[in-house]
C-alpha positions in Angstrom: 39.4 34.3 -33.4 37.2 34.4 -30.2 34.0 32.4 -29.5 31.6 35.2 -28.7 28.5 33.0 -28.1 29.6 31.6 -24.7 32.4 34.0 -23.8 35.3 31.5 -24.0 38.6 33.4 -24.5 40.5 30.7 -26.5 41.9 31.1 -30.0 40.5 28.9 -32.8 40.8 28.4 -36.5 37.7 29.1 -38.6 37.0 25.3 -38.7 37.4 24.9 -35.0 35.1 27.9 -34.2 32.4 26.5 -36.5 32.7 23.2 -34.7 32.6 24.9 -31.3 29.4 26.9 -32.2 27.7 23.7 -33.3 28.7 21.9 -30.1 27.5 24.8 -28.0 24.2 25.3 -29.8 23.3 21.6 -29.7 24.2 21.5 -26.0 21.9 24.4 -25.3 19.1 22.8 -27.3 19.4 19.6 -25.3 19.4 21.5 -22.1 16.3 23.4 -22.9 14.5 20.2 -23.6 15.6 18.9 -20.1 14.3 22.1 -18.5 10.8 21.3 -20.0 11.0 17.7 -18.9 12.0 18.6 -15.3 9.9 21.7 -15.1 8.7 20.9 -11.6 12.1 21.3 -10.1 13.5 24.8 -9.3 17.2 24.7 -9.9 19.9 27.3 -9.3 19.6 30.0 -12.0 23.3 29.5 -12.7 22.5 26.2 -14.3 20.3 27.8 -17.0 22.5 30.9 -17.6 24.8 30.5 -20.6 27.4 32.6 -18.8 27.1 30.6 -15.6 29.9 30.1 -13.1 29.8 26.4 -13.9 31.3 27.0 -17.4 33.6 29.7 -16.2 35.1 27.4 -13.6 35.5 24.6 -16.1 37.3 26.2 -19.0 39.6 23.2 -19.8 39.2 21.9 -23.3 40.7 18.6 -24.4 41.7 18.6 -28.1 42.3 15.4 -30.0 43.4 15.6 -33.7 42.5 13.0 -36.3 45.3 11.9 -38.6 42.8 11.5 -41.4 40.8 14.8 -41.2 43.3 17.0 -39.3 40.3 18.5 -37.6 40.3 19.1 -33.8 37.4 17.7 -31.8 36.5 19.8 -28.8 35.2 18.0 -25.7 34.0 20.2 -22.8 33.3 18.7 -19.4 31.0 20.4 -16.9 31.8 20.3 -13.2 29.7 20.7 -10.1 30.7 23.9 -8.3 30.0 22.2 -4.9 31.8 18.9 -5.1 33.8 19.2 -8.4 32.3 16.1 -9.9 32.5 16.3 -13.7 29.8 15.5 -16.3 29.7 15.3 -20.1 26.1 16.5 -20.4 24.2 19.3 -18.8 21.3 16.9 -18.1 23.5 14.8 -15.9 24.8 17.8 -14.1 21.3 19.1 -13.7 20.1 15.9 -12.0 23.2 15.8 -9.8 22.6 19.4 -8.6 19.0 18.6 -7.9 19.9 15.7 -5.6 22.6 17.8 -4.0 20.4 20.9 -3.4 17.5 18.8 -2.1 20.0 16.9 0.1 18.6 13.5 -0.9 20.2 10.4 0.5 20.3 7.1 -1.2 20.4 3.6 0.2 23.4 1.7 -1.0 21.6 -1.6 -0.8 18.3 -1.0 -2.7 18.6 2.5 -4.1 15.7 3.9 -2.2 16.0 7.7 -1.6 15.3 9.6 1.6 15.3 13.3 2.4 17.1 12.9 5.8 20.0 10.8 7.0 17.9 9.8 10.0 15.3 8.3 7.7 18.0 6.5 5.7 19.5 5.2 9.0 16.2 3.8 10.1 15.6 2.2 6.7 19.1 0.6 6.7 17.9 -1.7 9.6 15.7 -3.4 7.1 18.8 -4.8 5.5 20.9 -5.3 8.6 18.2 -6.8 10.8 19.1 -4.5 13.6 16.4 -4.0 16.3 17.7 -1.6 18.9 14.4 -0.7 20.6 13.2 -3.2 23.2 9.9 -3.4 25.1 10.6 -3.1 28.8 7.6 -5.3 29.7 8.0 -8.3 27.4 11.4 -7.8 25.8 10.2 -7.9 22.2 12.5 -5.8 20.0 11.8 -3.5 17.1 13.8 -1.7 14.4 12.0 1.6 14.8 10.9 3.5 17.9 7.5 4.2 16.4 6.9 0.4 16.1 7.8 0.0 19.8 5.4 2.8 20.8 2.6 1.1 18.9 3.4 -2.2 20.5 3.2 -0.8 24.0 -0.5 -0.3 23.6 -0.9 -4.1 23.8 0.2 -3.9 27.4 -1.6 -0.6 28.3 -4.9 -1.5 26.6 -4.9 2.0 25.0 -7.0 2.2 21.9 -6.5 5.5 20.2 -7.9 4.8 16.8 -11.7 4.9 16.6 -14.0 3.9 13.7 -16.0 7.0 12.7 -18.9 4.8 11.5 -19.5 2.5 14.4 -17.3 3.8 17.2 -15.2 0.6 17.6 -11.7 1.4 18.9 -8.4 -0.1 18.0 -4.8 0.1 19.3 -3.3 0.1 15.8 -4.0 2.2 12.8 -3.6 -0.9 10.6 -6.2 -2.7 12.6 -8.6 0.2 12.0 -7.9 0.1 8.3 -8.6 -3.6 8.2 -11.8 -3.1 10.2 -13.1 -0.5 7.7 -13.7 -3.2 5.0 -16.5 -4.4 7.3 -18.4 -1.2 6.3 -17.2 -1.0 2.7 -17.6 -4.7 1.9 -14.4 -4.7 0.0 -12.7 -8.1 -0.1 -9.4 -8.1 -2.0 -8.1 -11.6 -1.2 -9.7 -14.4 -3.3 -9.3 -18.2 -3.0 -7.9 -19.6 -6.2 -9.8 -22.9 -5.7 -13.4 -21.7 -5.0 -13.4 -18.0 -5.6 -14.5 -17.0 -2.1 -13.1 -13.6 -1.1 -11.8 -12.2 2.1 -10.9 -8.8 3.5 -7.8 -10.2 5.2 -5.0 -12.4 3.9 -4.9 -14.2 7.2 -8.5 -15.2 6.8 -7.7 -16.5 3.3 -4.9 -18.6 4.7 -7.2 -20.1 7.3 -9.8 -20.8 4.6 -7.3 -22.9 2.6 -7.5 -25.5 5.3 -11.1 -26.1 4.2 -9.9 -27.4 0.9 -7.1 -29.3 2.4 -9.5 -31.0 4.8 -7.2 -30.2 7.7 -9.2 -29.8 11.0 -6.9 -30.4 13.9 -9.0 -28.6 16.6 -11.9 -30.7 17.9 -14.5 -29.5 20.4 -14.3 -31.6 23.6 -18.0 -31.2 24.2 -19.6 -32.0 20.9 -16.8 -33.4 18.8 -17.1 -30.9 16.0 -13.7 -30.1 14.4 -12.3 -26.9 13.1 -9.4 -25.9 10.8 -8.2 -23.1 13.1 -8.0 -22.6 16.9 -9.8 -19.3 16.6 -12.8 -21.0 15.0 -12.9 -23.5 17.9 -12.7 -20.7 20.4 -15.7 -18.9 18.8 -17.6 -22.2 18.7 -17.2 -22.8 22.4 -19.4 -19.8 23.1 -22.3 -21.8 21.8 -21.8 -24.1 24.8 -20.8 -21.4 27.4 -23.3 -18.8 26.3 -20.6 -16.2 26.5 -21.2 -12.9 24.6 -18.1 -10.8 24.9 -18.9 -8.3 22.1 -21.1 -5.5 23.2 -22.7 -2.7 21.1 -21.5 0.7 22.4 -24.7 2.3 21.3 -27.5 0.0 22.6 -25.6 -2.5 24.8 -26.8 -5.6 22.9 -24.2 -8.4 23.3 -23.0 -10.9 20.7 -21.0 -14.1 20.7 -19.1 -13.2 17.5 -17.5 -10.0 16.5 -18.8 -10.4 13.0 -22.4 -10.5 14.5 -21.6 -7.2 16.2 -20.4 -5.6 13.0 -23.5 -6.7 11.2 -25.6 -5.3 14.0 -23.9 -1.9 13.8 -25.6 -1.4 10.4 -28.9 -1.1 12.3 -27.6 2.1 13.9 -25.6 3.5 10.9 -28.2 2.6 8.3 -25.3 1.5 6.1 -26.0 -1.2 3.5 -22.7 -2.0 1.8 -24.0 -5.0 -0.2 -25.8 -4.2 -3.5 -27.6 -6.4 -5.9 -26.0 -6.3 -9.3 -29.3 -7.0 -11.0 -31.7 -4.5 -9.4 -29.4 -2.3 -7.2 -31.2 -3.1 -4.0 -28.9 -2.8 -1.0 -28.5 -4.9 2.1 -26.7 -4.7 5.4 -25.5 -8.3 5.4 -24.0 -10.5 2.7 -26.3 -13.4 3.6 -29.3 -11.2 3.0 -28.0 -10.2 -0.4 -27.4 -13.9 -1.3 -31.0 -14.7 -0.3 -32.3 -11.8 -2.4 -30.3 -12.9 -5.5 -32.4 -16.1 -5.7 -35.4 -13.8 -6.5 -33.8 -13.1 -9.9 -32.3 -16.6 -10.5 -35.3 -18.6 -9.3 -33.0 -20.8 -7.3 -34.5 -22.5 -4.2 -31.6 -24.2 -2.4 -33.4 -25.0 0.9 -35.3 -28.3 0.7 -37.7 -29.8 3.3 -36.6 -33.4 4.1 -40.2 -34.4 4.8 -42.1 -33.2 1.7 -39.2 -32.1 -0.5 -40.8 -28.6 -0.9 -38.1 -26.1 -1.8 -37.5 -22.5 -0.5 -35.4 -19.6 -1.4 -34.6 -18.7 2.2 -33.7 -20.8 5.1 -36.0 -18.8 7.4 -38.9 -19.8 5.1 -37.8 -23.4 5.4 -37.7 -23.1 9.2 -41.2 -21.7 9.3 -42.4 -24.5 7.1 -40.8 -27.1 9.4 -42.5 -25.6 12.5 -45.8 -25.7 10.7 -45.4 -29.4 9.9 -44.4 -30.2 13.5 -47.5 -28.3 14.7 -49.8 -30.1 12.4 -48.3 -33.5 13.3 -48.7 -32.9 17.0 
């Protein structure tokens, strides 16, 4: 008797044929479910055709007889028409053909998949540590040519990435992305000890010295100590009067880059800091902190002469000037 469902031209007993039909039908049902699951992938029509070349090429059937039941179990293996690799289930063959047809390449070390061998080759240097691209000026080496090209802007001074909000330019795209949090106010890195938040992980690491009490950088002019060399460098401008940060729109100069960033809100009108109580917005975090005391009633600034308290430091400063004027 011939199995008419799939076109196999083998001879079976009635019992064998019934078993064959059940195996074929259950396989087709499983395959249809896989088609639905992977519906976003367009596979070769031969894979979904019951009369496909895949089954025609793989017409070998392995029969094993049971001594107890004397019934033959039929096991059919599907093979890939491209490489000949065999699979027990159509789902496995389907996924194999998808990878083959899309020409995907997998990293043997971590399993990450790439669409081109060139991408895989570049990625492999992550595991090997190979850095074939060297800077002709300083000799620093890189694993990818794009990283070398980005590095070269350090020597050329080229700044191709500009902030659309304030016009400040950067040599690296990552530097621009980091800068954008100045406008958005987003600070994703939080100190586990005091809860203070930072928009850069490097700033958080520097901040941790505050809790450790480690301040190895003293000012030679006034003796004030700092936890990081960068803080000392910024402090020195108090003594030198240097203001290296200039506004590209109005020319006003600042001693700190953060002061320039705050100033840019004057031109853009952006107020990224919002009060959670009333919704009022501010261009600076310090202004928001001062405003919050309106809701809390807190007055943290105390006059040392009369112990009068103020919500804002500016009010305390005005009060002190008044006392000095009256005393004179």
